[in-house]
GUVO-408101 format. One record per residue (C-alpha): residue number from 1; residue in three letters; x negated, y, z. Coordinates in steps of 0.25 Angstrom, whole numbers. Example, Ala and Ser with C-alpha at 12.3 -4.5 7.8 and 13.67 -1.06 7.14 Angstrom:
GUVO-408101
num,residu,east,north,up
1,Ala,-49,-18,31
2,Ser,-55,-4,29
This chain:
GUVO-408101
num,residu,east,north,up
1,Unk,92,-37,287
2,Unk,89,-25,295
3,Unk,92,-12,289
4,Unk,79,-3,291
5,Unk,83,9,283
6,Unk,83,22,290
7,Unk,95,31,294
8,Unk,97,45,289
9,Unk,102,55,299
10,Unk,108,68,294
11,Unk,108,80,304
12,Unk,115,92,299
13,Unk,120,100,311
14,Unk,109,106,320
15,Unk,110,108,335
16,Unk,123,104,339
17,Unk,124,107,354
18,Unk,113,109,364
19,Unk,117,104,378
20,Unk,125,93,372
21,Unk,113,87,364
22,Unk,101,90,374
23,Unk,98,76,376
24,Unk,103,70,362
25,Unk,104,78,349
26,Unk,106,73,335
27,Unk,90,72,333
28,Unk,89,64,345
29,Unk,99,54,339
30,Unk,91,54,326
31,Unk,78,51,334
32,Unk,84,40,341
33,Unk,90,34,328
34,Unk,76,35,322
35,Unk,70,28,333
36,Unk,81,17,335
37,Unk,86,14,321
38,Unk,73,13,313
39,Unk,72,27,307
40,Unk,80,38,302
41,Unk,79,50,292
42,Unk,85,63,296
43,Unk,91,73,287
44,Unk,93,87,293
45,Unk,103,96,286
46,Unk,110,109,289
47,Unk,106,116,301
48,Unk,99,103,306
49,Unk,87,106,296
50,Unk,82,116,307
51,Unk,79,104,316
52,Unk,67,101,306
53,Unk,61,115,307
54,Unk,46,116,310
55,Unk,42,122,323
56,Unk,47,120,337
57,Unk,58,130,337
58,Unk,64,136,350
59,Unk,65,127,362
60,Unk,80,123,363
61,Unk,86,128,376
62,Unk,99,134,381
63,Unk,103,141,394
64,Unk,116,137,400
65,Unk,119,146,412
66,Unk,105,147,419
67,Unk,100,134,415
68,Unk,91,132,403
69,Unk,92,119,395
70,Unk,79,115,388
71,Unk,82,101,385
72,Unk,89,104,371
73,Unk,86,96,359
74,Unk,75,101,350
75,Unk,78,97,336
76,Unk,65,101,330
77,Unk,58,92,340
78,Unk,68,81,337
79,Unk,65,82,322
80,Unk,50,81,325
81,Unk,52,68,334
82,Unk,60,62,322
83,Unk,49,64,313
84,Unk,39,59,323
85,Unk,47,46,324
86,Unk,48,43,309
87,Unk,61,49,305
88,Unk,62,56,292
89,Unk,68,70,293
90,Unk,73,78,281
91,Unk,79,92,281
92,Unk,89,96,270
93,Unk,82,106,261
94,Unk,95,113,258
95,Unk,97,116,272
96,Unk,83,120,275
97,Unk,84,131,265
98,Unk,93,139,275
99,Unk,82,138,286
100,Unk,68,137,280
101,Unk,58,148,282
102,Unk,46,142,276
103,Unk,39,129,270
104,Unk,35,124,284
105,Unk,49,126,290
106,Unk,52,111,292
107,Unk,45,102,302
108,Unk,34,94,296
109,Unk,39,80,292
110,Unk,53,85,289
111,Unk,57,82,275
112,Unk,66,91,266
113,Unk,78,84,260
114,Unk,79,90,247
115,Unk,76,88,232
116,Unk,61,86,235
117,Unk,63,76,246
118,Unk,77,70,245
119,Unk,82,61,256
120,Unk,83,46,253
121,Unk,96,40,248
122,Unk,106,40,259
123,Unk,110,26,255
124,Unk,96,21,259
125,Unk,98,24,274
126,Unk,104,14,284
127,Unk,113,25,288
128,Unk,116,40,286
129,Unk,121,48,298
130,Unk,125,62,300
131,Unk,122,67,314
């Protein structure tokens, strides 16, 4: 019997490197797992809750010597792509408190993981992965 349950991906650390991850960052991995493995739920914790902020934010770029690199990951765009492709994305409410500036701070579609909207039981997932 095939196991069609979803996987839970927990992302706690935000923006680990730029040049090293310009072609494949942690949210790229999440998108591919969602696409290839039959669905994922993503829980953003710690600084990673900033990935779910509404608005475009600054365009990621870095200058190295005289060369400007503009092919860096855009985490907010990646979260939107996950939502668009059926992933459920939660942001830990406790960690949101450190960054929140208003009621519409979160990107539409991102759920708050807290007392009002608790995560499903971890044992209901096919696997739980810390990325």
